[in-house]
C-alpha positions, 0 to 999 in steps of 0.5 A, spaced: 595 261 401 604 258 401 608 263 400 614 261 396 619 266 394 625 263 389 632 266 387 638 264 384 645 263 388 651 261 386 657 258 390 656 253 396 650 251 400 649 255 407 644 252 412 639 256 416 638 254 421 632 256 425 627 255 431 620 251 430 615 257 429 610 257 435 605 256 429 607 250 426 610 252 421 617 252 418 621 257 412 625 252 408 630 253 403 630 248 397 636 249 393 636 246 386 642 246 382 643 254 385 636 256 384 634 257 391 626 256 392 623 259 399 617 256 402 613 256 408 611 249 410 607 246 415 610 242 420 612 236 420 612 235 413 617 230 409 621 233 404 618 228 397 612 232 400 615 240 401 618 239 394 611 236 392 609 244 394 614 247 391 612 243 384 619 241 384 620 234 381 626 230 380 628 224 376 632 218 377 640 219 378 638 226 382 640 226 389 635 230 395 639 231 401 636 230 406 633 224 404 625 224 401 622 221 407 626 226 412 621 229 416 622 237 416 620 239 424 624 246 423 627 251 418 632 248 414 635 247 406 633 242 402 640 241 397 637 237 390 644 235 387 641 233 379 645 227 374 648 231 369 650 229 362 654 234 359 659 234 354 666 236 354 671 238 349 679 239 350 684 238 346 680 237 341 676 231 343 669 231 345 666 226 351 660 225 355 661 226 362 656 223 367 656 228 373 651 229 379 651 236 382 657 240 383 660 245 378 664 246 373 671 247 377 668 240 380 667 237 373 674 240 371 676 236 378 673 230 376 675 229 370 682 231 372 684 237 368 688 244 371 687 249 367 694 252 364 697 259 364 693 260 356 687 255 358 680 257 358 673 254 360 667 258 356 663 259 363 665 261 369 668 256 375 662 257 380 657 256 375 653 249 376 653 244 371 646 243 368 644 237 363 645 238 356 651 243 357 657 244 353 663 245 356 670 248 352 676 248 355 680 253 348 687 255 349 689 263 347 695 264 342 699 269 341 699 271 333 701 277 329 696 279 323 699 284 316 693 286 313 692 293 309 699 296 312 697 295 319 701 289 324 695 287 329 699 283 334 693 280 340 692 274 344 686 270 341 682 263 343 680 263 335 681 256 332 683 257 325 685 262 321 679 264 318 677 265 325 682 270 326 681 274 320 673 274 323 674 276 329 679 282 326 673 284 322 678 283 316 674 281 309 677 277 304 676 280 296 676 274 292 683 274 289 686 276 295 692 271 298 692 269 305 698 265 308 697 261 312 691 257 308 683 260 312 682 253 314 690 251 318 689 251 325 692 257 329 699 256 333 702 260 338 707 265 334 703 264 328 704 270 323 699 271 318 700 274 312 694 277 307 696 281 301 691 284 297 689 283 290 688 288 284 688 288 277 687 294 273 687 295 264 693 299 262 694 302 254 700 304 252 704 306 246 710 302 243 715 303 238 715 296 233 723 296 232 725 296 224 728 290 219 734 292 216 733 289 209 739 287 204 738 286 196 744 285 192 747 289 187 750 286 180 752 294 179 756 294 185 762 291 186 764 285 192 765 288 199 761 295 198 754 297 201 749 303 200 743 305 204 738 305 199 733 307 204 733 309 211 728 304 216 723 308 220 720 304 226 712 305 227 707 304 233 702 300 236 697 300 242 698 295 246 692 293 251 695 289 259 692 286 264 696 288 270 696 284 277 698 288 283 698 286 290 698 290 295 698 296 290 705 293 287 705 290 279 706 284 279 705 282 273 702 284 266 699 280 261 699 282 253 690 282 252 690 286 245 695 290 240 693 295 235 698 297 230 698 304 229 703 305 224 707 300 220 715 301 220 719 303 215 724 296 213 731 299 212 734 297 205 741 296 204 744 294 197 750 289 197 755 288 191 755 282 188 760 284 182 767 281 181 773 285 180 776 285 173 783 280 175 785 284 168 792 287 168 795 292 162 792 297 159 785 296 160 783 300 166 778 298 172 773 302 177 776 305 182 769 307 186 762 308 184 757 311 187 749 312 187 745 319 186 738 318 187 732 323 184 729 328 189 722 325 188 722 319 192 722 314 185 728 310 187 731 311 181 738 315 179 745 315 177 752 312 178 758 315 178 764 311 176 770 313 177 776 308 173 783 306 174 785 312 169 782 317 171 776 317 167 767 318 169 762 315 166 754 316 168 749 310 168 743 311 170 739 306 173 
């Protein structure tokens, strides 16, 4: 029975050299892109036969060292370098790269990429390449986020503003405002502001101001005015839809108004009578005062004083 032992290793392959077993057997290690299989084989035996015994397949483009027809007569190592097609994303562009064997570090070196201080790759540099691997080089940015009274200063590799909020577990309400927009790409030194928007219904009692109404009165001379009724403000209940931004009122809109007390207009009588231009012994009106009944009927009488000192009373 063959004894096969597999183990994963990282880094440069290390060749194990040992003497020929006296029994015609040797221990061979097969390094298949970092996965090591240890196998005891009869010697001499070719590399191809050893791989078949280890049930390790290969395909066109893979490289095997030593060559498949090489005879193994002593302990040693067989290295398989796989042909890998990987997707490499850098600076927002993705391209396919074909490379036989190697690590992430080898891939970057082949493509002439030197990582800057704020550049990162999504695999360890010494990790072996695998077919179909997606290698992404990203940038980190120093940003500032203001939300809910807190300011977060952090380093992030997020690509968009929305990704930053997700990193911070910040959930946006339907009406919340975010500057810049969630779809904006993150840039160095970016300041992101989240404003919470809430609404409330507020009911307030407000005054309805009375108006002043002027009425002509032919029993009074021009230039004379008298208040026949005092004005009184009314009241109304106004329902507002109020918008708050971060707890501060930003605006309000009237949703409904209900008059609870009608205003009473102020009434002022304005004289229209022309003063007499006659002279001589004809008497003239010196003053005309109105006196109202206490029952609120609006009726009363005028006290008219003439130039000759006489006084007359006239009902209205």
